[in-house]
Backbone and ligand atoms as CSV (ligand in chain L), in Angstrom:
chain,resi,resn,atom,element,x,y,z
A,1,MET,N,N,29.563,-66.539,-41.147
A,1,MET,CA,C,29.148,-65.825,-42.328
A,1,MET,C,C,27.657,-66.071,-42.622
A,2,GLU,N,N,26.968,-65.030,-42.958
A,2,GLU,CA,C,25.542,-65.145,-43.203
A,2,GLU,C,C,25.259,-65.707,-44.592
A,3,LYS,N,N,24.377,-66.669,-44.644
A,3,LYS,CA,C,24.014,-67.208,-45.964
A,3,LYS,C,C,23.048,-66.311,-46.676
A,4,LYS,N,N,23.315,-66.065,-47.918
A,4,LYS,CA,C,22.468,-65.148,-48.705
A,4,LYS,C,C,21.491,-65.921,-49.593
A,5,ASP,N,N,21.540,-67.225,-49.548
A,5,ASP,CA,C,20.694,-67.985,-50.497
A,5,ASP,C,C,19.350,-68.390,-49.922
A,6,LYS,N,N,18.954,-67.742,-48.791
A,6,LYS,CA,C,17.650,-68.090,-48.202
A,6,LYS,C,C,16.529,-67.253,-48.811
A,7,LYS,N,N,16.263,-67.528,-50.027
A,7,LYS,CA,C,15.217,-66.770,-50.689
A,7,LYS,C,C,13.866,-67.403,-50.417
A,8,LYS,N,N,12.940,-66.629,-49.807
A,8,LYS,CA,C,11.637,-67.177,-49.448
A,8,LYS,C,C,10.635,-66.923,-50.552
A,9,VAL,N,N,9.906,-67.975,-50.884
A,9,VAL,CA,C,8.864,-67.849,-51.892
A,9,VAL,C,C,7.580,-68.486,-51.356
A,10,THR,N,N,6.451,-68.149,-51.970
A,10,THR,CA,C,5.196,-68.792,-51.555
A,10,THR,C,C,4.825,-69.821,-52.599
A,11,LEU,N,N,4.486,-71.037,-52.138
A,11,LEU,CA,C,4.085,-72.121,-53.031
A,11,LEU,C,C,2.786,-72.693,-52.501
A,12,ARG,N,N,1.924,-73.083,-53.400
A,12,ARG,CA,C,0.707,-73.714,-52.976
A,12,ARG,C,C,0.937,-75.223,-52.749
A,13,VAL,N,N,0.332,-75.731,-51.687
A,13,VAL,CA,C,0.534,-77.122,-51.335
A,13,VAL,C,C,-0.810,-77.851,-51.220
A,14,TRP,N,N,-0.771,-79.170,-51.335
A,14,TRP,CA,C,-1.990,-79.960,-51.116
A,14,TRP,C,C,-1.869,-80.603,-49.748
A,15,LYS,N,N,-2.935,-80.479,-48.992
A,15,LYS,CA,C,-2.897,-81.022,-47.625
A,15,LYS,C,C,-4.306,-81.454,-47.246
A,16,GLU,N,N,-4.417,-82.490,-46.439
A,16,GLU,CA,C,-5.746,-82.947,-45.995
A,16,GLU,C,C,-6.229,-82.100,-44.826
A,17,PHE,N,N,-7.490,-81.717,-44.890
A,17,PHE,CA,C,-8.075,-80.915,-43.793
A,17,PHE,C,C,-9.416,-81.545,-43.385
A,18,ASP,N,N,-9.799,-81.182,-42.148
A,18,ASP,CA,C,-11.120,-81.526,-41.642
A,18,ASP,C,C,-12.062,-80.399,-42.096
A,19,LEU,N,N,-13.018,-80.731,-42.926
A,19,LEU,CA,C,-13.911,-79.708,-43.512
A,19,LEU,C,C,-14.672,-78.932,-42.449
A,20,GLY,N,N,-15.191,-79.690,-41.444
A,20,GLY,CA,C,-15.972,-79.050,-40.387
A,20,GLY,C,C,-15.150,-78.077,-39.557
A,21,GLU,N,N,-13.907,-78.405,-39.358
A,21,GLU,CA,C,-12.989,-77.547,-38.611
A,21,GLU,C,C,-12.792,-76.214,-39.344
A,22,ILE,N,N,-12.631,-76.275,-40.669
A,22,ILE,CA,C,-12.436,-75.049,-41.434
A,22,ILE,C,C,-13.743,-74.227,-41.419
A,23,GLU,N,N,-14.872,-74.891,-41.583
A,23,GLU,CA,C,-16.155,-74.202,-41.591
A,23,GLU,C,C,-16.358,-73.366,-40.339
A,24,LYS,N,N,-15.800,-73.855,-39.217
A,24,LYS,CA,C,-15.998,-73.156,-37.931
A,24,LYS,C,C,-15.007,-72.039,-37.716
A,25,HIS,N,N,-13.879,-72.045,-38.462
A,25,HIS,CA,C,-12.824,-71.079,-38.142
A,25,HIS,C,C,-12.312,-70.340,-39.377
A,26,LEU,N,N,-13.242,-70.026,-40.281
A,26,LEU,CA,C,-12.813,-69.445,-41.537
A,26,LEU,C,C,-13.227,-67.980,-41.685
A,27,ILE,N,N,-12.310,-67.142,-42.098
A,27,ILE,CA,C,-12.623,-65.775,-42.508
A,27,ILE,C,C,-12.424,-65.705,-43.995
A,28,VAL,N,N,-13.478,-65.183,-44.686
A,28,VAL,CA,C,-13.400,-65.092,-46.153
A,28,VAL,C,C,-13.167,-63.617,-46.504
A,29,VAL,N,N,-12.088,-63.318,-47.186
A,29,VAL,CA,C,-11.709,-61.962,-47.451
A,29,VAL,C,C,-12.124,-61.538,-48.865
A,30,GLY,N,N,-12.818,-60.412,-48.921
A,30,GLY,CA,C,-13.223,-59.835,-50.204
A,30,GLY,C,C,-12.220,-58.773,-50.610
A,31,GLU,N,N,-12.718,-57.637,-51.066
A,31,GLU,CA,C,-11.800,-56.575,-51.518
A,31,GLU,C,C,-11.027,-55.964,-50.355
A,32,LEU,N,N,-11.742,-55.610,-49.288
A,32,LEU,CA,C,-11.090,-54.945,-48.185
A,32,LEU,C,C,-11.213,-55.640,-46.855
A,33,SER,N,N,-12.427,-56.061,-46.554
A,33,SER,CA,C,-12.650,-56.678,-45.248
A,33,SER,C,C,-13.066,-58.113,-45.377
A,34,GLY,N,N,-13.274,-58.749,-44.229
A,34,GLY,CA,C,-13.580,-60.152,-44.215
A,34,GLY,C,C,-14.977,-60.496,-43.766
A,35,GLU,N,N,-15.373,-61.725,-44.025
A,35,GLU,CA,C,-16.685,-62.246,-43.635
A,35,GLU,C,C,-16.476,-63.517,-42.812
A,36,CYS,N,N,-17.170,-63.588,-41.687
A,36,CYS,CA,C,-17.100,-64.824,-40.883
A,36,CYS,C,C,-17.920,-65.884,-41.588
A,37,PHE,N,N,-17.302,-66.984,-41.938
A,37,PHE,CA,C,-18.017,-68.028,-42.664
A,37,PHE,C,C,-19.085,-68.686,-41.799
A,38,PHE,N,N,-18.829,-68.729,-40.506
A,38,PHE,CA,C,-19.725,-69.405,-39.546
A,38,PHE,C,C,-21.039,-68.667,-39.353
A,39,CYS,N,N,-20.966,-67.352,-39.066
A,39,CYS,CA,C,-22.190,-66.576,-38.766
A,39,CYS,C,C,-22.507,-65.549,-39.843
A,40,ARG,N,N,-21.660,-65.442,-40.877
A,40,ARG,CA,C,-21.867,-64.534,-42.017
A,40,ARG,C,C,-21.756,-63.053,-41.663
A,41,GLN,N,N,-21.164,-62.747,-40.532
A,41,GLN,CA,C,-20.939,-61.343,-40.199
A,41,GLN,C,C,-20.005,-60.732,-41.225
A,42,LEU,N,N,-20.348,-59.510,-41.699
A,42,LEU,CA,C,-19.545,-58.857,-42.718
A,42,LEU,C,C,-18.695,-57.753,-42.119
A,43,GLY,N,N,-17.761,-57.267,-42.914
A,43,GLY,CA,C,-16.983,-56.072,-42.538
A,43,GLY,C,C,-15.998,-56.291,-41.400
A,44,ILE,N,N,-15.420,-57.477,-41.317
A,44,ILE,CA,C,-14.474,-57.772,-40.247
A,44,ILE,C,C,-13.046,-57.382,-40.704
A,45,ASP,N,N,-12.362,-56.669,-39.828
A,45,ASP,CA,C,-10.968,-56.315,-40.079
A,45,ASP,C,C,-10.163,-57.634,-39.975
A,46,VAL,N,N,-9.375,-57.935,-41.024
A,46,VAL,CA,C,-8.684,-59.216,-41.068
A,46,VAL,C,C,-7.671,-59.394,-39.926
A,47,ARG,N,N,-7.217,-58.286,-39.325
A,47,ARG,CA,C,-6.245,-58.411,-38.260
A,47,ARG,C,C,-6.897,-58.811,-36.926
A,48,GLN,N,N,-8.240,-58.747,-36.866
A,48,GLN,CA,C,-8.951,-59.245,-35.694
A,48,GLN,C,C,-8.858,-60.745,-35.677
A,49,GLY,N,N,-8.443,-61.325,-34.603
A,49,GLY,CA,C,-8.305,-62.789,-34.562
A,49,GLY,C,C,-9.623,-63.485,-34.419
A,50,ARG,N,N,-10.657,-62.738,-33.976
A,50,ARG,CA,C,-11.958,-63.347,-33.705
A,50,ARG,C,C,-13.078,-62.580,-34.357
A,51,CYS,N,N,-14.194,-63.292,-34.543
A,51,CYS,CA,C,-15.375,-62.666,-35.110
A,51,CYS,C,C,-16.013,-61.803,-34.019
A,52,PRO,N,N,-16.288,-60.511,-34.293
A,52,PRO,CA,C,-16.880,-59.646,-33.266
A,52,PRO,C,C,-18.335,-60.041,-32.959
A,53,ASN,N,N,-18.934,-60.798,-33.847
A,53,ASN,CA,C,-20.335,-61.200,-33.643
A,53,ASN,C,C,-20.472,-62.503,-32.888
A,54,CYS,N,N,-19.865,-63.578,-33.397
A,54,CYS,CA,C,-20.059,-64.910,-32.769
A,54,CYS,C,C,-18.840,-65.369,-31.953
A,55,GLY,N,N,-17.753,-64.607,-32.031
A,55,GLY,CA,C,-16.589,-64.932,-31.188
A,55,GLY,C,C,-15.715,-66.069,-31.692
A,56,THR,N,N,-16.036,-66.568,-32.901
A,56,THR,CA,C,-15.235,-67.677,-33.425
A,56,THR,C,C,-13.794,-67.231,-33.680
A,57,GLU,N,N,-12.870,-68.121,-33.385
A,57,GLU,CA,C,-11.472,-67.790,-33.595
A,57,GLU,C,C,-11.118,-68.118,-35.027
A,58,PHE,N,N,-10.489,-67.179,-35.728
A,58,PHE,CA,C,-10.123,-67.422,-37.113
A,58,PHE,C,C,-8.751,-68.104,-37.208
A,59,LYS,N,N,-8.766,-69.276,-37.893
A,59,LYS,CA,C,-7.521,-69.994,-38.083
A,59,LYS,C,C,-7.211,-70.154,-39.561
A,60,TYR,N,N,-8.253,-70.002,-40.383
A,60,TYR,CA,C,-8.078,-70.182,-41.849
A,60,TYR,C,C,-8.602,-68.931,-42.553
A,61,MET,N,N,-7.924,-68.635,-43.639
A,61,MET,CA,C,-8.330,-67.495,-44.456
A,61,MET,C,C,-8.480,-67.902,-45.910
A,62,GLY,N,N,-9.621,-67.531,-46.489
A,62,GLY,CA,C,-9.859,-67.806,-47.909
A,62,GLY,C,C,-10.136,-66.477,-48.601
A,63,PHE,N,N,-10.083,-66.457,-49.926
A,63,PHE,CA,C,-10.239,-65.222,-50.681
A,63,PHE,C,C,-11.278,-65.353,-51.747
A,64,ARG,N,N,-12.123,-64.324,-51.876
A,64,ARG,CA,C,-13.126,-64.319,-52.938
A,64,ARG,C,C,-12.531,-63.893,-54.266
A,65,ARG,N,N,-11.442,-63.192,-54.217
A,65,ARG,CA,C,-10.805,-62.718,-55.448
A,65,ARG,C,C,-9.513,-63.503,-55.675
A,66,LYS,N,N,-8.925,-63.294,-56.843
A,66,LYS,CA,C,-7.665,-63.903,-57.176
A,66,LYS,C,C,-6.583,-63.297,-56.335
A,67,VAL,N,N,-5.774,-64.096,-55.702
A,67,VAL,CA,C,-4.619,-63.573,-54.956
A,67,VAL,C,C,-3.362,-64.193,-55.498
A,68,ASN,N,N,-2.250,-63.470,-55.289
A,68,ASN,CA,C,-0.972,-64.017,-55.702
A,68,ASN,C,C,-0.046,-64.124,-54.501
A,69,GLY,N,N,1.133,-64.577,-54.730
A,69,GLY,CA,C,2.104,-64.759,-53.632
A,69,GLY,C,C,2.364,-63.476,-52.832
A,70,LYS,N,N,2.406,-62.351,-53.522
A,70,LYS,CA,C,2.629,-61.091,-52.843
A,70,LYS,C,C,1.508,-60.777,-51.866
A,71,ASP,N,N,0.274,-61.020,-52.280
A,71,ASP,CA,C,-0.866,-60.782,-51.378
A,71,ASP,C,C,-0.745,-61.648,-50.126
A,72,ILE,N,N,-0.377,-62.925,-50.361
A,72,ILE,CA,C,-0.285,-63.838,-49.241
A,72,ILE,C,C,0.800,-63.407,-48.275
A,73,VAL,N,N,1.941,-62.951,-48.813
A,73,VAL,CA,C,3.026,-62.460,-47.937
A,73,VAL,C,C,2.533,-61.295,-47.064
A,74,ARG,N,N,1.749,-60.424,-47.695
A,74,ARG,CA,C,1.231,-59.245,-46.971
A,74,ARG,C,C,0.252,-59.702,-45.859
A,75,PHE,N,N,-0.666,-60.602,-46.218
A,75,PHE,CA,C,-1.637,-61.085,-45.215
A,75,PHE,C,C,-0.922,-61.858,-44.128
A,76,LYS,N,N,0.065,-62.594,-44.499
A,76,LYS,CA,C,0.838,-63.381,-43.535
A,76,LYS,C,C,1.515,-62.476,-42.514
A,77,ARG,N,N,1.958,-61.292,-42.968
A,77,ARG,CA,C,2.581,-60.320,-42.057
A,77,ARG,C,C,1.558,-59.846,-41.045
A,78,GLU,N,N,0.338,-59.611,-41.533
A,78,GLU,CA,C,-0.718,-59.107,-40.629
A,78,GLU,C,C,-1.294,-60.171,-39.748
A,79,CYS,N,N,-1.338,-61.394,-40.250
A,79,CYS,CA,C,-1.936,-62.505,-39.480
A,79,CYS,C,C,-1.000,-63.716,-39.554
A,80,PRO,N,N,0.040,-63.680,-38.776
A,80,PRO,CA,C,1.089,-64.733,-38.893
A,80,PRO,C,C,0.608,-66.135,-38.571
A,81,GLN,N,N,-0.461,-66.301,-37.776
A,81,GLN,CA,C,-0.916,-67.641,-37.377
A,81,GLN,C,C,-1.837,-68.288,-38.437
A,82,MET,N,N,-2.259,-67.475,-39.379
A,82,MET,CA,C,-3.324,-67.912,-40.289
A,82,MET,C,C,-2.828,-68.964,-41.298
A,83,ILE,N,N,-3.738,-69.905,-41.601
A,83,ILE,CA,C,-3.474,-70.878,-42.670
A,83,ILE,C,C,-4.283,-70.405,-43.865
A,84,PHE,N,N,-3.643,-70.217,-44.995
A,84,PHE,CA,C,-4.316,-69.701,-46.176
A,84,PHE,C,C,-4.771,-70.865,-47.069
A,85,ILE,N,N,-6.070,-70.853,-47.339
A,85,ILE,CA,C,-6.605,-71.969,-48.139
A,85,ILE,C,C,-7.134,-71.422,-49.461
A,86,GLU,N,N,-7.248,-72.320,-50.426
A,86,GLU,CA,C,-7.830,-71.985,-51.712
A,86,GLU,C,C,-9.338,-72.100,-51.565
A,87,PHE,N,N,-10.007,-70.956,-51.570
A,87,PHE,CA,C,-11.432,-70.900,-51.276
A,87,PHE,C,C,-12.277,-71.707,-52.258
A,88,GLU,N,N,-11.862,-71.761,-53.524
A,88,GLU,CA,C,-12.576,-72.531,-54.532
A,88,GLU,C,C,-12.594,-74.024,-54.179
A,89,ASP,N,N,-11.490,-74.529,-53.733
A,89,ASP,CA,C,-11.384,-75.932,-53.301
A,89,ASP,C,C,-12.334,-76.211,-52.116
A,90,PHE,N,N,-12.317,-75.281,-51.203
A,90,PHE,CA,C,-13.157,-75.422,-50.008
A,90,PHE,C,C,-14.633,-75.425,-50.405
A,91,LYS,N,N,-15.032,-74.438,-51.259
A,91,LYS,CA,C,-16.414,-74.338,-51.661
A,91,LYS,C,C,-16.890,-75.617,-52.373
A,92,LYS,N,N,-16.042,-76.164,-53.237
A,92,LYS,CA,C,-16.387,-77.405,-53.962
A,92,LYS,C,C,-16.681,-78.517,-52.969
A,93,ASN,N,N,-15.852,-78.651,-51.924
A,93,ASN,CA,C,-16.045,-79.687,-50.961
A,93,ASN,C,C,-17.280,-79.491,-50.105
A,94,VAL,N,N,-17.569,-78.235,-49.767
A,94,VAL,CA,C,-18.752,-77.903,-48.995
A,94,VAL,C,C,-20.006,-78.280,-49.800
A,95,SER,N,N,-20.015,-77.911,-51.083
A,95,SER,CA,C,-21.165,-78.253,-51.921
A,95,SER,C,C,-21.345,-79.752,-52.017
A,96,ARG,N,N,-20.249,-80.477,-52.189
A,96,ARG,CA,C,-20.311,-81.923,-52.296
A,96,ARG,C,C,-20.923,-82.536,-51.030
A,97,GLU,N,N,-20.474,-82.063,-49.866
A,97,GLU,CA,C,-21.007,-82.569,-48.605
A,97,GLU,C,C,-22.486,-82.268,-48.435
A,98,ARG,N,N,-22.866,-81.033,-48.823
A,98,ARG,CA,C,-24.283,-80.660,-48.712
A,98,ARG,C,C,-25.148,-81.525,-49.599
A,99,ALA,N,N,-24.657,-81.800,-50.809
A,99,ALA,CA,C,-25.411,-82.649,-51.747
A,99,ALA,C,C,-25.601,-84.042,-51.171
A,100,LYS,N,N,-24.521,-84.568,-50.564
A,100,LYS,CA,C,-24.554,-85.892,-49.943
A,100,LYS,C,C,-25.615,-85.955,-48.853
A,101,LYS,N,N,-25.634,-84.918,-48.007
A,101,LYS,CA,C,-26.604,-84.842,-46.898
A,101,LYS,C,C,-28.024,-84.842,-47.405
A,102,LEU,N,N,-28.225,-84.079,-48.519
A,102,LEU,CA,C,-29.578,-83.985,-49.080
A,102,LEU,C,C,-30.053,-85.351,-49.570
A,103,LEU,N,N,-29.121,-86.088,-50.213
A,103,LEU,CA,C,-29.463,-87.405,-50.717
A,103,LEU,C,C,-29.828,-88.382,-49.592
A,104,LEU,N,N,-29.113,-88.249,-48.503
A,104,LEU,CA,C,-29.351,-89.159,-47.348
A,104,LEU,C,C,-30.692,-88.866,-46.698
A,105,ARG,N,N,-31.128,-87.640,-46.800
A,105,ARG,CA,C,-32.363,-87.259,-46.101
A,105,ARG,C,C,-33.580,-87.920,-46.741
A,106,ASP,N,N,-33.560,-88.189,-48.036
A,106,ASP,CA,C,-34.730,-88.791,-48.698
A,106,ASP,C,C,-34.922,-90.268,-48.391
L,1,ZN,ZN,ZN,-18.969,-65.010,-36.691
C-alpha cells in the first residue's frame, strides 16, 4: 500500500560552507536570468550548468530578490543538482572577509 503522508516541503537549514568554493561556483539569479559571480557575465539561462563566458560550473544558486518555497521547488526542478543558498548570508561573509584582507594589508 502506498503511503500518502510523504508531504514534501522546503525548509531553510544552517550549514557550514567553504566561502571560496561558493565564490567560484555561484550563479546569482535576478528577475529572469542569472549572473556568474566569478566573472560577472550577465544574462545566463539558469538551466545552463556552466558559465558561457568563463566555463565555471554552477553548483550554488543565490537570489537577488525575495524567494519562497514555491520558487525554490521550481528552480530545483530545472536545476536538480543545485544547492540553494541565502544570498544575503553569503554577501555578509564576503564583505567580512574582504574587510579582514584590507586590514591585513596595512
Ligand atoms: Zn563566468
